[in-house]
Every structure is written in structure tokens, then in C-alpha cells.
C-alpha positions as CSV (number, residue, x, y, z in Angstrom):
1,M,42.5,-45.9,-9.5
2,N,43.4,-42.8,-11.3
3,K,45.7,-42.0,-14.2
4,S,48.5,-40.7,-12.0
5,F,48.8,-44.0,-10.2
6,H,49.0,-45.9,-13.5
7,G,51.3,-43.3,-15.0
8,I,53.8,-43.5,-12.1
9,A,53.4,-47.3,-11.9
10,S,54.0,-47.8,-15.6
11,L,57.2,-45.6,-15.4
12,G,58.3,-47.6,-12.4
13,L,57.7,-50.9,-14.1
14,A,59.5,-49.8,-17.2
15,G,62.4,-48.5,-15.0
16,I,62.6,-51.9,-13.3
17,A,62.6,-53.7,-16.6
18,M,65.5,-51.5,-17.8
19,A,67.3,-52.2,-14.6
20,V,66.8,-56.0,-15.1
21,A,68.2,-55.6,-18.6
22,A,71.2,-53.5,-17.3
23,V,72.0,-56.1,-14.6
24,S,71.9,-58.9,-17.3
25,L,74.3,-56.9,-19.5
26,F,76.6,-56.2,-16.6
27,R,76.7,-59.9,-15.8
28,I,78.1,-60.5,-19.3
29,S,80.3,-57.5,-19.7
30,W,80.7,-54.2,-17.8
31,I,81.2,-52.5,-21.2
32,W,77.8,-53.7,-22.5
33,G,76.1,-52.7,-19.2
34,A,77.6,-49.3,-19.4
35,V,76.6,-48.9,-23.1
36,Y,73.0,-49.9,-22.2
37,L,72.9,-47.3,-19.3
38,A,74.1,-44.7,-21.8
39,V,71.4,-45.8,-24.3
40,C,68.8,-45.5,-21.5
41,A,70.0,-42.0,-20.6
42,A,70.1,-40.9,-24.2
43,G,66.8,-42.6,-25.1
44,C,64.9,-41.1,-22.1
45,A,66.4,-37.6,-22.9
46,A,65.4,-38.0,-26.5
47,I,61.8,-38.9,-25.6
48,L,61.5,-36.1,-23.1
49,H,62.8,-33.5,-25.6
50,A,61.1,-34.8,-28.8
51,Y,57.8,-35.8,-27.3
52,C,57.1,-34.8,-23.7
53,A,58.4,-31.3,-23.9
54,K,56.0,-30.6,-26.8
55,C,52.9,-32.2,-25.4
56,P,50.1,-29.7,-24.8
57,C,48.9,-31.8,-21.8
58,R,52.3,-32.0,-20.1
59,A,51.1,-30.2,-16.9
60,R,48.2,-32.7,-16.6
61,C,50.1,-35.8,-17.7
62,G,49.4,-39.1,-15.8
63,H,53.1,-39.9,-15.9
64,V,53.6,-36.9,-13.6
65,F,57.4,-36.9,-13.5
66,P,58.5,-36.6,-17.2
67,W,56.8,-33.2,-17.7
68,Q,58.6,-31.8,-14.7
69,V,61.9,-32.7,-16.3
70,A,60.7,-31.8,-19.8
71,R,59.8,-28.2,-18.8
72,F,63.5,-27.5,-18.6
73,F,63.6,-27.7,-22.4
74,K,63.0,-24.1,-23.4
75,N,61.3,-23.0,-26.5
76,R,59.3,-26.2,-27.1
77,P,55.9,-24.9,-28.0
78,S,53.0,-27.3,-28.1
79,G,51.8,-28.4,-31.5
80,P,51.7,-31.2,-34.0
81,Y,54.8,-33.5,-33.9
82,S,57.0,-33.4,-36.9
83,A,57.9,-36.7,-38.7
84,F,61.5,-36.3,-37.3
85,E,60.2,-35.9,-33.7
86,L,58.0,-39.1,-34.1
87,I,61.0,-41.0,-35.6
88,V,63.3,-39.9,-32.7
89,T,60.7,-41.0,-30.2
90,G,60.0,-44.3,-31.9
91,A,63.7,-45.0,-32.4
92,A,64.5,-44.2,-28.7
93,L,61.7,-46.6,-27.5
94,L,63.0,-49.3,-29.9
95,L,66.5,-48.9,-28.6
96,L,65.4,-49.0,-24.9
97,I,63.5,-52.2,-25.5
98,G,65.4,-53.8,-28.4
99,F,69.0,-53.2,-27.5
100,P,69.2,-55.7,-24.6
101,Q,67.3,-58.5,-26.2
102,I,70.3,-60.6,-27.3
103,W,71.8,-60.6,-23.8
104,L,68.4,-61.0,-22.0
105,W,67.9,-64.2,-24.1
106,R,71.0,-65.6,-22.5
107,H,69.4,-65.1,-19.1
108,F,65.9,-66.5,-19.8
109,A,64.4,-65.6,-16.4
110,A,65.5,-62.0,-16.9
111,F,64.1,-62.1,-20.5
112,I,60.7,-63.2,-19.1
113,L,60.8,-60.7,-16.3
114,F,61.7,-57.9,-18.6
115,W,58.9,-58.6,-21.0
116,A,56.3,-59.2,-18.2
117,L,57.2,-55.8,-16.6
118,T,57.2,-54.1,-20.0
119,A,53.9,-55.6,-21.0
120,V,52.1,-54.5,-17.8
121,A,53.6,-51.0,-18.2
122,V,52.5,-50.8,-21.9
123,M,49.0,-51.9,-20.9
124,Q,48.7,-49.3,-18.1
125,V,49.8,-46.6,-20.5
126,R,47.6,-47.7,-23.4
127,F,44.4,-48.5,-21.4
128,V,44.5,-45.9,-18.6
129,V,47.0,-43.1,-19.2
130,C,46.3,-42.6,-22.9
131,R,42.5,-42.8,-22.4
132,A,42.7,-39.9,-20.0
133,C,45.1,-37.8,-22.2
134,D,43.8,-35.0,-24.4
135,N,47.0,-34.8,-26.5
136,G,45.2,-34.6,-29.9
137,Y,48.6,-34.4,-31.6
138,C,49.6,-37.9,-30.4
139,P,49.3,-40.4,-33.3
140,A,48.0,-43.0,-30.8
141,N,45.3,-40.7,-29.5
142,K,41.9,-41.4,-31.1
143,K,40.5,-38.0,-30.1
144,K,40.4,-35.2,-32.6
145,Q,43.1,-32.5,-32.8
146,I,42.9,-30.0,-30.0
147,N,43.6,-26.4,-29.7
148,P,45.4,-26.1,-26.3
């Protein structure tokens, strides 16, 4: 299977995991569910702007869809990521995953499903999508810096 399959599948699995979390939060309180949906929207937008829009490989990305959205962010030249961009990306990922944990724990089946989906998505990204990526500016990429 190719990187696009795993890229799209990993995004789908992560999306389903976030939907499981949102449903769990809505079961407890519509306010917490709405807050988590806002966190998801803001977190995804932050990742797209701080990371994806600056990636030199965005047109060849295995995730396929994010770069199509990220190209709407004008004036984002490819190049090394600043500490701020990496912090924004990491904080957004931590919020997307960490925010619903207290409420997911109350619905243990949802907690297990969330983490199973997230684990498979992370493995697909790390072991397939990342290996096919040439973004030498990514701190997780073991390849040398590139000149796009």
C-alpha cells in the first residue's frame, strides 16, 4: 500500500477518534462538547498554518488533504520551522488529544476506542507517511536538511 492510503487512513482514524471524544463530551455536557469542537477546529487550523503550510513537500504529502487546505495560507514560504511554529504545532496536538481525556475516562469504552484509533493513526504516520516524506525541516525526519 502507498503513502497516500496510509495518510488518508490516518487522518480518517484521527477524525473518528476526535468524533468519539466529542460524542463522549456531548453526553456529559453540550457546553464541553461544543468547547471540544472549537478546540478541534482551532487546533487543526493552527497545525495547518504553523506546520503544513510551510512544509516543502506539501504538494507530495501522503496526507493529501491538509496541503490542499494549507495552500490558502498565503506568504508561507518553505523553510526551517521556528521554535514558535513547533510549539504551536505541539500544543495543538496536545490539546486535540489531551483535552478530552478526563471525560473519556468516564466512558471507558470510548477511552479505549479513542486510544486504539489514535495509536493506529500515529503508527501509520510514523512508519509509512513519515518514511516517504522528504521534509528535512521536520524534527521527526531523520533525513538531512533539504533544499526544496
